C-alpha positions as CSV (number, residue, x, y, z in Angstrom):
1,M,-0.2,0.3,-0.1
2,R,1.1,3.6,-0.6
3,A,1.6,6.3,2.1
4,T,-1.5,7.8,1.3
5,E,-3.7,4.7,1.5
6,L,-2.2,4.0,4.8
7,A,-2.8,7.7,5.9
8,H,-6.5,6.8,5.4
9,L,-6.9,4.1,7.3
10,A,-5.0,5.6,10.3
11,I,-7.5,8.1,9.8
12,R,-10.8,6.2,9.3
13,R,-10.6,4.3,12.6
14,S,-10.0,7.7,14.7
15,V,-12.8,10.2,12.8
16,N,-16.5,10.0,13.4
17,P,-19.3,12.0,12.5
18,G,-19.0,15.4,14.1
19,D,-15.6,15.8,14.8
20,C,-13.6,18.2,13.6
21,A,-10.5,17.1,11.2
22,I,-7.6,19.5,9.4
23,D,-6.1,19.1,6.6
24,A,-3.2,21.0,6.8
25,T,-2.1,20.8,2.6
26,V,-5.1,20.9,0.9
27,G,-3.7,20.3,-2.6
28,N,-5.8,18.9,-5.3
29,G,-8.2,18.6,-2.2
30,H,-8.3,15.0,-1.8
31,D,-7.9,14.2,1.9
32,T,-10.1,17.1,2.5
33,L,-12.6,15.4,0.5
34,F,-12.0,12.2,2.6
35,L,-12.0,14.1,5.8
36,A,-15.4,15.7,4.8
37,E,-17.1,12.5,4.2
38,L,-16.1,11.3,7.4
39,V,-17.1,14.3,9.8
40,G,-20.2,14.7,7.8
41,P,-22.4,17.6,7.6
42,S,-22.2,17.9,11.4
43,G,-18.4,17.9,11.5
44,R,-15.7,20.8,10.6
45,V,-12.4,20.3,8.1
46,F,-10.4,23.0,7.9
47,G,-8.3,23.1,4.9
48,F,-4.6,25.0,4.7
49,D,-3.1,26.1,1.7
50,V,-1.1,28.7,0.7
51,Q,-1.9,28.2,-3.5
52,E,-4.8,30.0,-4.1
53,T,-4.8,27.2,-7.3
54,A,-5.2,24.6,-5.0
55,L,-7.9,26.2,-3.3
56,A,-9.9,26.7,-6.3
57,S,-9.0,23.1,-7.1
58,A,-10.3,21.5,-4.1
59,A,-13.4,23.9,-4.0
60,E,-14.5,22.4,-7.0
61,K,-13.7,19.0,-6.1
62,L,-16.1,19.4,-2.8
63,G,-19.0,21.3,-4.5
64,G,-19.8,23.7,-1.6
65,L,-19.7,21.2,1.4
66,P,-20.8,23.3,4.1
67,Q,-18.6,21.6,6.8
68,V,-15.4,22.3,5.0
69,R,-14.0,26.0,5.7
70,L,-11.2,26.7,2.6
71,V,-8.0,28.6,4.3
72,H,-5.7,30.6,2.3
73,A,-2.9,30.7,4.8
74,G,0.3,28.4,5.5
75,H,-0.8,25.4,7.8
76,E,1.6,27.3,11.2
77,T,-1.7,29.5,11.6
78,L,-3.8,26.7,12.2
79,A,-4.5,27.3,15.6
80,E,-5.6,30.3,14.7
81,H,-8.5,29.5,12.8
82,L,-9.7,26.9,15.0
83,A,-13.3,28.1,17.2
84,A,-13.1,27.1,20.7
85,N,-15.6,24.6,20.3
86,D,-13.7,22.7,17.6
87,R,-10.5,22.5,19.8
88,D,-12.2,19.6,22.2
89,R,-12.8,17.5,19.2
90,L,-9.9,17.7,16.8
91,A,-10.2,14.0,15.8
92,A,-7.5,14.2,12.9
93,A,-4.6,16.5,10.8
94,M,-3.5,15.2,7.8
95,F,-0.1,16.5,6.2
96,N,1.0,15.2,2.7
97,L,3.8,17.2,3.0
98,G,6.6,18.4,-0.3
99,Y,4.8,20.3,-3.1
100,M,1.4,19.6,-4.8
101,P,0.8,17.3,-7.7
102,G,0.6,19.3,-10.5
103,G,1.6,22.5,-9.1
104,P,4.9,24.5,-9.3
105,K,8.1,22.6,-7.5
106,D,9.5,25.4,-5.9
107,I,6.6,26.0,-3.2
108,V,7.3,23.6,-1.1
109,T,6.5,22.8,2.6
110,R,9.3,23.7,4.6
111,P,10.5,22.1,8.2
112,E,9.8,25.2,10.5
113,T,6.4,25.8,9.3
114,T,5.5,22.1,9.4
115,L,6.6,21.5,13.1
116,S,4.8,24.6,14.2
117,A,1.4,23.3,12.5
118,L,2.4,19.5,13.8
119,R,3.0,21.0,17.5
120,Q,-0.3,22.9,17.2
121,A,-2.3,20.0,16.0
122,L,-1.1,18.3,19.0
123,D,-2.2,20.4,21.2
124,H,-5.7,20.4,20.0
125,L,-6.2,17.1,19.7
126,K,-8.5,14.6,21.5
127,I,-8.1,11.5,22.8
128,N,-7.8,8.6,20.5
129,G,-7.1,11.3,17.9
130,V,-4.7,10.7,15.0
131,V,-2.2,12.8,13.0
132,T,-0.9,11.4,9.6
133,L,2.3,12.9,8.0
134,V,3.4,11.6,4.6
135,L,7.1,12.4,3.8
136,Y,8.9,12.7,0.8
137,P,12.2,12.9,1.4
138,G,13.3,12.8,-2.4
139,H,12.6,15.9,-3.3
140,P,15.1,19.1,-2.6
141,G,14.6,19.9,1.1
142,G,12.5,17.4,1.6
143,A,14.9,15.0,3.5
144,E,15.9,17.8,6.0
145,E,12.0,17.9,6.5
146,A,11.2,14.4,7.4
147,D,14.3,14.3,9.3
148,A,12.8,17.2,11.2
149,V,9.5,15.3,11.7
150,R,10.7,12.4,12.5
151,S,12.7,13.8,15.5
152,L,9.8,15.6,16.7
153,A,8.0,12.1,16.7
154,L,10.7,10.3,18.2
155,G,10.6,13.1,21.1
156,L,7.0,13.3,21.8
157,P,5.5,12.8,25.6
158,P,4.0,9.5,26.8
159,A,0.6,10.9,26.0
160,F,1.5,10.1,22.3
161,T,2.6,6.9,20.8
162,A,4.2,7.4,16.7
163,H,4.4,5.1,14.2
164,R,6.9,5.1,11.1
165,H,5.9,2.8,8.0
166,A,8.6,3.1,5.2
167,P,9.7,0.9,2.3
168,A,12.1,-1.4,3.5
169,H,14.2,-2.0,0.3
170,T,14.0,1.2,-2.2
171,V,16.6,2.5,-4.7
172,R,15.6,5.8,-4.3
173,P,14.0,7.5,-1.1
174,A,10.5,6.6,-1.2
175,P,7.4,8.3,0.6
176,E,6.6,7.2,4.4
177,L,4.1,7.9,6.6
178,I,4.6,9.0,10.5
179,V,1.5,8.2,12.7
180,I,0.8,10.0,15.7
181,E,-2.1,9.2,18.0
182,R,-3.0,10.7,21.3
183,Q,-3.3,8.4,24.1
184,R,-4.2,10.3,26.9
């Protein structure tokens, strides 16, 4: 299975109708739509992207689903956009790092903003909530970002568990998945 498919499996186990979820990197909107379907009309999904073209593409895919709020801002601002009543029901956050497929390859996620966003998501994650991070170490800057995320995941307090899913044998750096779950 691809890292993105494994991320969906992990998220599916933790998100219920009425929950709040975050797509930290909207891109083409696939994860945003996936989360919107899981939370249903009584839930909320916040989708973040710095590219207007990404948000426009996602908006078209979403067809005006009322539970989705697309935010034209970096994911490092996510806590600023969560309403107080959404913070206690944050069930999931999805990060698909790197650059937008089909988009400009010079607009990429960066370690400093990703780590800030990840810390904010973990601060608001409810018990049994999940954060998934698909890492792409093969593009310029991707290995550094992957190392930073792995390092943060290894140093989490005991309330969290982190799992890494990476191909065992590859010729080139392959996408990998980090899954962080809040236990208490």
